[in-house]
N, C-alpha and C positions, 0 to 999 in steps of 0.2 A: 254641100252646104252645111255649115255648122249649126247645131241646135235642132236638127230634125229629130222627130220621134216617130215611133211606130205604135199606134194605139188601136184598141178595140173599143167599140161602143159598150158602155155599161148598160144602157137601155136603148137598143137600136131603134131608129125611126121606122115606122111601118112601111114607108115607101122605099126604104133601102134594104131591109131584110137583115138577117143575122150575118155573122162572119162567114158561116158556111154557104149561105145563099149568095153572098157577094163573090166568094171564091168560085162557085159553080158557074157563075155568069161569065167568067173569063174564059175565052177560047181562042183558037188560032194563034198559038197552040194552047192547050189547056194549062191551068195554073200548076206550077211545080213549087211545092212548099219549101224545098231546100234551095232551089236555084233562083227563084223569083223574088224572095224577100229582099227588101232594101234596093230593088231595082226600079226602073221607071214603070214597070208593069204593076208594082205593088200599090194597091188602092188605099193602103192604110198608113201611108207616109204623110205626116203633117209638118208644115213649116211654122216656125215661131212667128207669132203676130208682133211681138216686140221688135224694135229696130235691131239690126245686127250688132250695134255697139252696146246694147244692154243684153248681156248673156245670162239667161236663166233657163236651165234645162231641168225638168223633174227627174226624180229617181224612178226606177222600175217599180211598178205597182202603185204609184201615186196617181192622184186624180188630176185630170186636166179638163179645160173647157174648150170645145171645138167651135170654130167659126167658119161658115161658108159664105163666099162673096155672092153666089147666085145659087139659090136652091134648085134651079132648073138644071144646073150642070153638076149632077151628082158625082161625088168622088173627085172633083177638080177644084182647084183654087181653094184648098182647105188649109186652115191655120189652127193654132192652139195657143192658149195662154195657161200658165200654172194656176191651178185652183187655189182657193183659200185653204188655210189650215184651221183646225178646230180651236187651236190655242197657240200663242207664240212659243210655248214650251214644247210643241210637237214638230218644230220645223226641221229637226235633224232627219226625221223620216215619219210620214204618216200614211198608213195604208188607205187606199182609195175610199173604202167605206166610211172611215172616220172623218174624212174631209168633206163628207156630205152634210156636216153639221149646219152649214149656212145655206143649204139648198132646200127645196120643197119638202124633202123627207127628213130634215134635220130635227124636227120635233121628237123623233123617236130616240134621239141620243141624249145621254146625260149631260148636264151643264158642266163645262170645264171649270177648274178652280180659277177664280178671277185674280188678276193682278191688281185691280183697282176696285174700290167700292163704287156704289151707285152715284155718289157725289163727286167722283173723279179723283179721289185721294187714294194713294197707294195703301194696300192692305198692311204692308210692313215696310215703310220707306227706308228704315235703317238697313234692311236686308237687300232689297232689289231695286231701289230707285236708281236710275241711271243705266241699268242694263239694256233697256230697250229705248228707242227714240221717243222723244216727247212730241206732243201735238204742235204743229207749226214748223217742225224741223224736217229736213229731208234726209233720207238714209238709204244706203245700199247694204243690205244685211246678208251675212253669210249664214250657213246652216248651223254653225257652232258659235264660237266665242269671238269671231272677227266681224267687224263692220266698218262702214265709213259713214260718219254723221256730218252733214252740212247744215250749220246753223246760219243765222243772219250774218254774223261777222266772225264765224269760227268754223274750222274744219278739224274733225277728229278721225284719225285712223287707229283702230284698236284691234288687239288680239289678246285673248285671255281675259275677257271682260267679266266672266263669272268663274266661280270655283267649280272644280270637277272637270271631267273629260268632255261631257256633252250635255245638251239639254235633255231633260226627261219629262215626258208628258205629265201634266198636272203636278209637277214638282217645282215650287217657286225657286228660281235660281238665286244664289247669293253673290252679290257683287264682289269683285276681286280688286282691291286697291293696287295690287302689284301687277296689274296688266301691262303689256307692252303697248306703247302708244306714241303717236306723233300728233302734236297739237299746234295749229297755227291760228292765232287769235288777233283780232283788232279791237281795242278798247277805246271808247270815246273820251275817256279821262285818263290823265296821268296821275300816278300816286307817288308822293315823296314822303319817305319816312322821316320822322323827327325823333329827338331823344325821348325815351320813355318818361312818363310822368309817374312819380312815386306817390301813391295814395296810402296813407296810414290810417288804419281803422283801430279805434280804441274800444275794447270791450271790457266790461267789468268781470273779473274772474271770481267765481264762487269757490270758496275754500272752507274746509272744516275747521272750526275754531277749537283750539286745544285747551285753552285755559280761560277762566272767567274771573274777573275781579269785581266784587260788589261791595259798595260802601253803604252804611246805614247810620242814621242819626237817631239815637234812642229817645231823646227828649227834645224834639224840634220846637215844642211850644214854649220852652222856658225863655224868660225875659232878662236873664242875668248874665248872658254871655258865658254860660257854663255848660258846654255841650258834651254829651257822652255818646259814644258810638263805637263801631267796629268796622274794620276793613277785612274782607275774606278773599282768599284765593282758592278757587275750585278747579279741579281737573275735570274736563267734560268728556263724556262718551260721544262717539261718533253717531250723529242722528241728523235727520232732516231739519229738526228745529234748532240745531246748533251750528248750522253752516252760516257763512257770512251774509247770505241773502236773507235768512229768516231770523237770525239773532239780532234784535234791535234793543233800544234803550228800554222799551216797555214790554217786550215779549216774555212769555212764560216759559221757563225751563223746568221740566219735571225734576223732582228731587232725586229720582233714581238715575238721572243722567249726570248728577254732580257728586263729586267726592272731595271733601275738604282737605286741602293741602296745608294751609296756614291761615292764621288770623292775628290781627293786632288791634287791641282795644285802646281807646283814648277816653279821657274824662276831664271835666272841668277845663275844657279848652275854649278859647274864643273862636269866633268864626274864622278869622285869619289863620289861627293856629290849626283849626280843623282842616282847612284847605291845604295848608302846608303838609300836615300829617298824611292826608289821603294822597296828595300828589307825590310825596316822597315814596310811599309804598308802590305806587304805579311805576315811578321811575326806577325803583329797585328791581321790580320784575322785568322792566324793559332792558336794563343795562347789566344787572348782576344775576347771579344764580343762588346767592345766599343773603340772608338779612344781616344787619350789623352785628346781631348777637350770634351769628354763625349758623342759624337754622337754614337747612337746605330747602330751596323752593322748587328746583327743577332737577330731576334725575338725569335728563338728557339735555344739556344746554343747547345742543344743535337742533333740537326738535321741540322748542317751546312756543314758537309762534305758529299761528296768530293768537294774540291775547285780546280779549274784549273787556273793557272796563265800563262800569255804569253804576248808578244807585240801585239798591235792591228794589223789588216791586213795591214794598210798603212805602219806602221813602219817595219813590217816583210817583206813586199815586197822589201824593200831596201836591204835585205840580201839574198833574194831567188836566184838571178841570179849570175853566176860567173862574169858577167860584171855588175858593179854597175848600177842600174836603175836610171832614173831621177825621183826625187820626184814630186808628183802631188798635186796641191792644187785645192780647189773648185773655179772654174772660175765664179760662179754666184754671188759671194759676194765680197765686199771689206770692209776694216775696217779703222777707224780713231781713233787715240789716242791723248789725250790732258792732259797737266799738268799745273795747275794754282796755283801759290804760292803767298802768301801775308805775310807781316811782315818785320822785320829788321834782317839782319844777326847778329849773327849766328843762330837766331831762325826764321825759315820760316814754315808756315803752308801751305800745298799743298792739292789740290784736283786732283785726278787722275781718268780719265774716258776713257772708250773705247766703241765705237759703231760699230756694224756690219750692213751694209746696203745691201739690195737686189738690185742688179744692174738693174734688169728688172723693178721693181716697184718704186725704190727709197725709200722704206720704211725701217725704222730701225727694224731689227728682233731680236736684242739682245743688251743689254747695261749693263755696270757695272761701279760702282763708289765707291771711297773710299777717306776719308779725314784723314790727319795726318801730323806729323812732317816730314820735308824733310829728316832728318837723317834716317828715316825708309821707304825711297822711294821704295826700293826693296820689302818690305813686302806689301806696299800699292799696288804696281803693281801686285804682285802675287795674292792678294785678288781679284782685278778687273778681271784678266784673269780667275780665278776660277769661278766668277759670270757669265762671258760671255760664257765660255765653257759649264757650266751646263745648261744655257738657250738654247744654240744651240743644245745640245744633247737631251733636252726634245722635240725639234722640229725635231729631227733626221737629223740635219745639221752637217756635219763633214768636216774636212780638210780645215777650213777657216784660211787664213794667217792673224795673228794678229801682231800689231806693237811690236817691242822690247821696253825695258824700255827707251832706248835713242832715240826712234822715236815718243815720245809723244809730237809732235809739230804741230798737226793738219793736217799732210800730209795724203793723201789717200794711204793706203797700198793695192795695187792691186796685185793679184796672178800673178806671171810671167807665160808666156806660155811656155817658155823653160828655162832650167837651164844648164849651161855649164858643160863640162865633169869634170872640176876641182871641181866644187861644188858637183856634183854627187859622185865623188870619196871620197870627204871629208865626205859626208853623210854616205856612206858605212863604212868608217873607224870609224867614231864616234859611229854609232849605233852598229857596231860589238863589239867595246870595252866595251860598256855598256851592250850589250846582254850577252857577255861571263862572266859577273860577277853577273848576276841576278840569285840568288839561295835562297831557303829557308834556306839551311844550306851550309856553305862553303865547306864541304866535298863532296857534290853531284858532280857526274861526268858530268851530263847533265845540261848545263846552259840555261838561257833564258826563260824556260817554265817548267812546271811540274804539276803533279796531286797530290794534298794533299788529300789522301783517308782517313786519320785519323790524329789526332794531331801529328805533328813532323814526319809523315810518308809520304814520297814522292815516287811515282812510280806507278806501276800497282798493284791493290789489287790481291792477290793470294789466290787460294783455294787449300788447301792441303787435299788430299784424300789418306788415307793409306789402303792398302789391304793386308790381310794375305794370302800368297800363300803357300799351303801345299807342303812340301818337303819330298821326300822319295827316297830310293835306292832299286834296285833289284839285287838279287844274284841268280846264277845258282844252286839253292838248292831246289829240288822238295818238295812241301808241300801238305798236304791234309787238307780239311776243311769239316765240317759237319754242317748243319743248319736245324733247325726245326722251322717252323713259322706258326701262324694262329692267329685269334682273341683271342682264348682261348687255353691254353695248359694244359694238364693234364698228370702227371707222376704217374702211378697207380701201386699198388702191390696187388696181390690176397691175400697175406698172412698178410698184415698189416691193422691196423685200428687205427684211432686217438681216444684216450680215450674221452668218452662223445659224440662221433659222430657216432659210429657204423661202421660195416663193409659194404663195397660196395657189392651190389647184382649184379653179372654179368650174371644172367640168361637171356636167349633170346638175347644175344649180340654176338653170334658166327659169324653171318654174318654182324656185324656192330652195333654200338651204335647209337640209334636215338636221336633226339634233346630232346625229353621228358625225356629220361634216363639221358642225360647229365645234364639237368637243375634240374630235380626232385630227382634223386638218387645220382649222382656223386658230383655235386656242393656242397650240404650241408655236405657231408662226406669227404671233402678235406679242406686243409688250404692253405693260401697264401705262395708263395715262398719268402724267405728273400733275400734282396739285401745286399751282403757282405760288400762292402766298406761303404755304408751308415750306416750299423749297427755298424761298427768299429768307425765311427765318433761319434755316440751317446755314445758308451762305453768309448771312449777317453774323452768325455766331463764329464761323470760321474766320471771317475778315477781322472781327474784333480781336480774336486770339492772335492773328498774325500781326496786327498793328500795335498790340499792347503787351506782347509777351517779352520776357527777358531771359538771359542766360546767366547762370551762376559764374561760369568762366567761359572764355572763348573755346569753341569746339564742343562744349557740353550741350546736352539736350536742354530744351527750354524748361524753365521753372513751371511746375504743373498749374500754378495759379498766377494769372496775369495781373497787371496793375489795376485793371477795372473790375476784377473779380471773376473774369472768365476762367474756366478751368478745363483741363483735358478730360476729366471724368464725365462732366456734363456733356461735352462735345461728342464723346464716344457713345454715350447713352442716346443722344439725339440722333446720331448716325445709325445706330442699331434700330431705333424706332422708325426710321424713314421708310422701311419696307412696307409699313402699314399706314404711317402718317402722311408720307409724301406720295407714295405710289397707290393708285386706285386699281386694284386687280380686276374689278368688274367693268371698267371702261378701258377697252384695249384698241390698239391700232397697229398697222404694219407700215406706216409711213416712215420713210427714212430719207433725209435730205443730204 
């Protein structure tokens, strides 16, 4: 009878006695330890309680549970069943003492390492989920990596379900995606694939601004349409405050992050002329690398963007409040302007000069001078203002009130401590009208400031990321699937052989084929499986060449390139690649028709 075991009591019942006591009770003839074991005289033979068709026999020294049909008939009608294991990771072999974990003496043993927490979740689902059967499923488990799992609508036959050679007690196994398996499944729904849906995500890209253009109106409060001011180009150092996310129309940029590259001053211009002047400077920086006068703005034309343009903080502060603010000037300095002319009308030659004096020390901190014909007085004045402004900026002195062109009479120009509401309102109105027309391109919606992130492109640089999202539909149409997978697959026939390779010898494989037989006997006598679609591609290429090729002369080889563009070189390359592209060396068969 298959499955019988010979077992000794771990704790003999008092009415049966020990192994020696039982042996001594056998007479006529007396017990012979060598001859009587495993015979009908042996009282320690136990038959499996499980049905014959469920085969489960313990290993030597493992624990079993004994069952007697009638306690009055000692040592007769005795059966066994395999005892529990202390942990699923000990099923390869567990000595009988350890298997007592779930008996009355089990409290003396340490707790095994759990596979699940108290809430029923896996301790590490990414590592060992799926290695052992789930509650509600049925399974026939081997002692190692093989099992059969029967679910509600699915059957799994697996080998190699975890990494490593065998289970180790209290070592959590790691699942093996490359296990060998046969899966038969029935699904209550059918799934139909549809074309992927392309979803484009637009993200604003944060970049480091390289250059800053700032424009300033020196006399925004004047009512004579005679405006003076300057446009500056700074090179910016890389800093968190100078990236495209943080640099805005009103943000503060520390002076140590700016280095002056160029400046252009205007004077006695109307609002429309001021707008044109500032916009021309911005457009020059956008499109060119030098000014009209030949001054170089950018040392590396390929690395000048992004450029941010805006009013400077003083000018922008006039616009920030709903109540027009009072313009502020630097109270630490005053200025003097002079005009000296010589000659006889209508030809007079004039010298124009402006000085800025530090009130505390009385020292001149900046000066500018120009000589020329009085008919070009405005141009002379503008040149002097530009000299003075550039000198002040190099010393980080800002907001000094300078004389207008009609104030070049030697008077001290002192910054007022207060400005009337009327003047403040006028400043707000003048700056607003200019601000609303400052644009790189007239069609832009946002005036006054902007980020030029590439030539002729204003706004926030955008990053477009497209993602293909799979689309599918499900239908209430039950379907079945079958899958067979492993590192190597063999489809074998007892009756077939491949010419020149011989017939496979299946001797000694009734209880399984070992690795030596797979590698030494079966692999050499099988051939690679052919991939159908890839084979059709090669056949199609050959057919195209045959149907479209031409010959230079009768009897000559075909021209290497056909009328539809097919060529011999591509065909030979595809033929060479067919050993890996068309043939699958890991799925093999010995069928031959």
